[in-house]
C-alpha atoms as one frame of an Amber mdcrd trajectory, in Angstrom:
protein
   0.000   0.000   0.000   1.319   3.426  -0.874   1.872   5.418   2.304   0.635
   8.966   1.959   0.868  11.926   4.308  -0.360  15.474   4.251   2.157  18.321
   4.219   1.070  19.742   7.606   4.507  19.223   9.151   6.627  19.362   6.018
   9.321  21.989   5.387   8.492  24.545   2.712  11.720  24.440   0.686  12.318
  22.331  -2.429  12.091  18.669  -1.333  15.103  16.361  -1.489  14.576  13.265
  -3.633  16.275   9.863  -3.784  17.020   7.711  -6.821  15.357   4.540  -5.540
  12.659   5.345  -2.954  11.771   1.712  -2.176  15.404   0.804  -1.529  15.842
   3.935   0.591  12.794   3.031   2.674  14.108  -0.488   3.288  17.503   0.931
   4.211  15.969   3.166   6.896  14.022   0.228   8.322  17.112  -2.007   8.271
  19.234   0.549  10.128  16.643   1.181  12.849  15.159  -2.195  13.765  15.451
  -1.270  17.453  12.534   1.121  16.920  10.158  -1.546  15.599   6.751  -2.037
  17.262   4.803  -4.832  15.607   1.388  -3.855  16.954   1.221  -0.587  15.008
   3.356  -1.506  11.993   2.081  -1.298   8.411   4.162  -3.949   6.589   2.762
  -2.893   3.211   3.615   0.809   3.431   5.547   2.128   0.406   6.660   5.649
  -0.527   4.116   7.747  -2.409   6.929   9.422  -4.365  10.713   9.843  -4.404
  10.923  12.618  -1.815  12.776  11.951   1.432   9.581  12.915   3.274   7.587
  10.173   1.544  10.369   7.620   2.006  10.692   8.403   5.713   6.947   8.319
   6.291   6.661   4.857   4.756   9.680   3.640   6.746   8.208   5.014   9.971
   4.910   3.243   9.344   6.748  -0.016   8.654   8.626   0.440  11.928   5.323
   0.799  13.762   5.119   4.518  14.374   1.485   5.585  14.502   0.357   7.965
  11.777   0.675  11.131  13.881   4.249  10.269  14.869   5.188   9.092  11.374
   4.242  12.518  10.041   6.694  14.182  12.417   9.405  11.676  11.494   8.779
  12.345   7.815   9.065  16.119   8.139  12.151  15.792  10.359  13.959  13.639
   7.797  13.103  16.163   5.095  14.470  19.076   7.131  17.600  17.153   8.103
  18.376  16.391   4.464  18.244  20.055   3.499  21.679  20.512   5.037  23.300
  17.120   4.403  23.079  14.127   2.045  20.443  11.475   2.647  21.835   8.834
   5.005  19.444   6.035   6.050  21.420   5.490   9.267  21.112   9.144  10.336
  17.871   9.236  12.352  16.726  12.832  13.085  17.579  13.758  16.665  17.779
  17.549  16.788  14.875  19.852  17.740  15.662  21.868  14.589  14.945  18.746
  12.498  11.431  18.749  13.914  10.962  22.508  13.682  10.742  22.796  17.473
  11.767  25.839  19.489  11.172  26.324  23.191   8.973  29.335  24.025  10.584
  32.367  25.580   8.155  32.158  28.515   8.641  28.777  30.135   7.702  26.987
  33.320  10.066  27.136  36.282  13.086  24.849  35.806  13.955  21.758  37.787
  17.241  19.807  37.942  18.275  17.994  34.775  18.637  14.793  36.793  15.752
  14.135  39.154  17.110  10.745  40.255  14.676   8.113  41.408  11.149   9.450
  40.843   8.635   7.508  42.939   4.963   7.679  41.945   2.899   7.058  45.076
  -0.799   6.545  45.891  -1.281   8.695  49.004   0.313  11.100  51.466   1.369
   8.331  53.855   3.434   6.769  51.088   4.899  10.176  50.244   5.958  10.692
  53.862   7.515   7.224  54.070   9.591   7.540  50.911  10.578  11.144  51.642
  12.049   9.982  54.961  13.836   7.184  53.069  15.723   9.762  50.993  13.988
   9.415  47.629  14.794  12.695  45.822  11.654  13.087  43.670   8.130  12.052
  44.547   4.747  12.251  42.878   1.404  12.026  44.622  -1.032  10.234  42.321
  -4.167  10.290  44.431  -7.483   9.385  42.833 -10.742  10.201  44.637 -14.083
  11.700  43.538 -14.372  13.998  46.579 -12.556  17.335  45.971 -12.261  17.971
  49.701 -10.579  14.622  50.213  -8.190  15.393  47.357  -7.363  18.813  48.808
  -6.668  17.249  52.212  -4.393  14.571  50.743  -2.444  17.066  48.641  -1.904
  19.322  51.659  -0.860  16.351  53.797   1.693  15.289  51.180   3.115  18.816
  50.928   3.350  19.011  54.727   5.057  15.602  54.835   7.997  16.712  52.692
   8.449  20.159  54.213  12.048  20.583  55.371  13.235  17.432  53.602  15.615
  17.420  50.606  13.100  16.160  48.058  10.768  17.471  45.352   7.040  16.732
  45.349   4.936  16.785  42.201   1.138  16.443  42.332  -0.511  14.401  39.600
  -3.496  16.054  37.865  -4.746  18.293  40.699  -2.930  21.466  39.708  -5.236
  23.883  41.531  -4.830  21.995  44.811  -1.077  21.849  44.176  -0.982  25.641
  43.800  -3.019  26.166  46.963  -0.876  23.795  49.006   2.473  25.151  47.791
   3.747  21.999  46.090   7.027  21.968  44.165   5.342  21.014  40.901   2.505
  19.328  39.070   2.443  16.487  36.562  -0.150  16.437  33.802  -1.111  13.930
  31.145  -2.157  14.703  27.609  -5.823  14.385  28.562  -5.268  16.908  31.362
  -3.861  19.400  28.858  -7.114  19.065  26.907  -9.012  20.542  29.865  -6.767
  23.597  30.368  -7.536  26.982  28.853  -4.762  29.436  27.892  -5.696  31.354
  31.039  -5.239  28.208  33.153  -1.794  27.657  31.690  -0.849  31.260  32.414
  -1.980  30.896  36.025  -0.051  27.668  36.401   3.106  29.159  34.905   2.861
  32.390  36.901   2.456  30.441  40.143   6.032  29.167  39.878   4.979  25.522
  39.937   7.161  23.205  37.874   5.288  21.344  35.156   5.971  17.798  33.995
   4.043  16.370  31.034   3.488  12.758  29.975   4.348  11.940  26.353   4.098
   8.749  24.320   5.722   9.656  21.015   6.752  12.496  18.737   3.353  14.155
  18.294   2.743  14.395  22.041   6.333  15.528  22.607   5.765  18.349  20.116
   2.644  19.478  21.946   4.405  19.430  25.309   7.581  21.066  23.964   5.602
  24.080  22.775   4.483  24.771  26.365   8.039  25.009  27.733   7.599  22.402
  30.499   9.995  21.753  33.359  10.443  18.135  32.254   9.081  15.562  29.826
   8.027  12.082  30.918   8.810   9.560  28.157   6.980   6.252  27.996   5.599
   3.877  28.595   8.987   2.280  28.004   8.082  -1.282  29.027   4.758  -3.104
  29.467   2.844  -1.988  32.538  -0.364  -3.138  34.189  -0.734   0.018  36.276
  -3.144   1.647  33.823  -4.582   1.005  30.378  -2.222   2.581  27.863  -3.491
   3.800  24.468  -0.035   3.332  22.959   2.227   0.286  22.777   5.341   0.147
  24.992   7.937   2.303  23.239  11.002   0.253  24.171  14.557   1.361  25.006
  15.437   2.115  21.369  12.762   4.760  21.020  13.496   6.033  24.520  17.076
   6.761  23.444  15.875   8.681  20.372  13.379  10.682  22.418  15.968  11.475
  25.105  18.461  12.757  22.529  15.801  14.890  20.882  14.676  16.380  24.220
  18.208  16.952  25.520  17.521  20.668  26.100  15.138  19.932  28.994  15.036
  17.299  31.765  13.582  13.907  30.871  12.083  11.079  32.926  11.579   7.515
  31.681   8.431   5.819  32.966   6.533   2.582  32.505   7.371  -0.929  33.687
  10.768   0.009  35.096  12.450  -2.022  37.837  15.966  -3.171  38.667  16.152
  -5.469  35.650  15.281  -2.649  33.244  17.628  -0.021  34.699  20.684  -0.837
  32.517  18.711  -0.254  29.298  17.136   2.902  30.724  20.490   4.314  31.836
  22.047   3.499  28.448  19.346   5.572  26.707  20.737   8.809  28.108  17.479
   9.788  29.806  18.007  11.984  32.861  15.845  10.177  35.424  13.477   7.236
  35.866  10.069   6.856  37.489   8.782   3.740  39.226   5.511   2.636  40.756
   5.244  -1.110  41.378   8.984  -1.541  41.966   8.467   0.397  45.204   4.807
   0.167  46.266   4.768  -3.559  45.464   7.981  -4.329  47.315   7.980  -6.086
  50.729  10.324  -3.393  52.041   9.726  -0.182  50.097  12.575   1.902  51.601
  15.038  -0.917  50.945  13.762  -1.298  47.373  14.171   2.447  46.834  17.714
   2.369  48.233  18.641  -0.500  45.902  17.218   1.308  42.882  19.084   4.500
  43.754  22.367   2.667  44.294  22.044   0.745  41.024  21.207   3.933  39.103
  24.176   5.769  40.591  26.484   2.909  39.600  25.141   2.787  36.052  25.469
   6.554  35.646  29.022   6.502  36.981  29.981   3.699  34.612  28.582   5.728
  31.697  30.613   8.827  32.560  33.781   9.135  30.389
């Protein structure tokens, strides 16, 4: 099937063409098999024409990038080839390839390396892991009663006061502002509910903002807001919540981390001790865990082991 894309993300200069588009598509796929996701792949995709954009779009679909992400990959390849020859091994990894620029007005910064980032179900868990020395914590508290949510957010903020850790509140940004939290973490569906005025309030409050992303299209949306960090995932299979996208894998994580190198990044999704070497090798700045801590018989000991292993892996990676 001929893979076609609109020109919504395409550069406006004269397109670069290749002599043999089918061979070029296969070459891209062959060089980047670590990006393959079978669930979303279109094995019959072929270039609509000889432009690099068409070749890259078809290759991205064969590799299992969903349509929205394949469009960004296509446009990025086209931009990258405006300044250099077509090279099927040279995957786009610069914000300029994607046409991305960070806004001049951004959310408050946070450290490039957040360390172990524990996602926790209530304030009692936050207090326990804060006392155990976990550097970054997130309260992910789900309850239909707004008063109960407000109480739990305030209790979590109070629990970390005076301790050397950072507390992000998942979803409940207004309660996070009222309680004086360090930051807030929002998903893509949360962004859908925010007005420009809400975003201005959130930014002006000084709260740090982390945003969940699951591929290039969502990264582009988050990038345009100037967030404090990007969460990249889900990297590995997870049963914590139903995910609309397939696990991205360590290969894609490495590409996303290189692309987002100008802001802090956090890997999330199915990460435990066994997955840490692949996560550390990706170059991502930090990693988030849920079950590896809350499901452990001794949560503080599990956190200490994760932190020690991460520190060792990072030290080994330092030239």
